[in-house]
C-alpha positions, 0 to 999 in steps of 0.5 A: 461501518468501519473498513475491516479487510486489507490487502498487502502487496508483498509479492517483490523481490527487493533488488534495489535492497540485495546488498543489504538483504539477501535471504527474505523478500523485501515486506519480511526486512528485519528492522531491530529484530523483526520483520517490517510486515509485524509493523505494517500489520500493528499499525492497520490491526491498531486502525481497525483492520481485522483481515488481511489478504497477503498478495505474496510471489518472491519466497512467498513461503517465509512469510506464510510460515512466519505468521501462518493463518493469523497475527494477534487477532487478525485473520490472514489469507494468502494469495500466491502469485505464480509469476509476477503480476505487476501491482494491478494484476496483484491487486485484481487476483486478491480482490477475489478473496474479499468479502466487503465493497472496499478494501484497503490497499497498501504496499508491504515495503512502506509504512504510512501512519495514516488515519484509515477510518477517517480516510475510509469516512472521506471516502464514503462521503466523496463516492470515490473509486479510489481514495489515496493517500497523500503525504506532502513532502519537501525537496523531493525527486524520488516520488511523483506528485499527485495534483488535486482540485478544490474538493480533493478529487485527483485532476493529474499524476505528474511523472518523478522530477526535483520539487520543492514542495508537493503531494507524493502517493503514500501507497496507502489506497481504499478501492470500491472493490466493484469500480475496480472489478468491473473493469476489463483489465489484462493479467498483469499491469500497473495500478499506477501506470494503467489505472491511476494515470489512465482513468483519472477523467473517467473514474472518481480518485480522490486525495486524502491528506495525512501529515503522518509518518512515512518511510519507503525501505526500498533503498539502503539508505531508507532500510537503515534509516527505518532501525532508528526510527522505528524504535518508537513503535510499539505493539 
């Protein structure tokens, strides 16, 4: 059995990128003449994803008009936010369109080259509620860090701080659908703040470490970096 469904959170406004990307939603930011989402979809499809649910909001028509109902051989579904629901609310709504027992959830403005099926096997073997893809980084202060125990279960999430070396949340998650939808969340909430950080002791969160390429295009400096880095990615 393989994991073949994904939710892409693509509803953000991209406030920090407004100085360089004005006309399109952040996930559609142009990288070497192609929207960022094409690179992300290429990676997902290459790793076995056959069905993608887009959670869209800000200028959603631009995404839907560009991709339509299919990209390559991947089926595309759109779930529209009438108002911002936060990452948690967006996942909760998109879950209504998921067919399987597990689903990949990823941010539409970052690319983390991971072994998705390897992460899924790890997820199943641990009986996890959520398995987070983690990236080891050095000398950073832009991201919070994730603390694991000896069995790779997540023990704690630490706030952003200057740190010499640690594991960051790469924004690539595998959710056990029932474990998430059975919790009575509000309509609007943050999956990071109101699920991961608050349910560490009662839910089974595990970390799957990967040394794959990682870039978040959320700030102008990294958007510029993507223009050069992404030259190595081809269809």
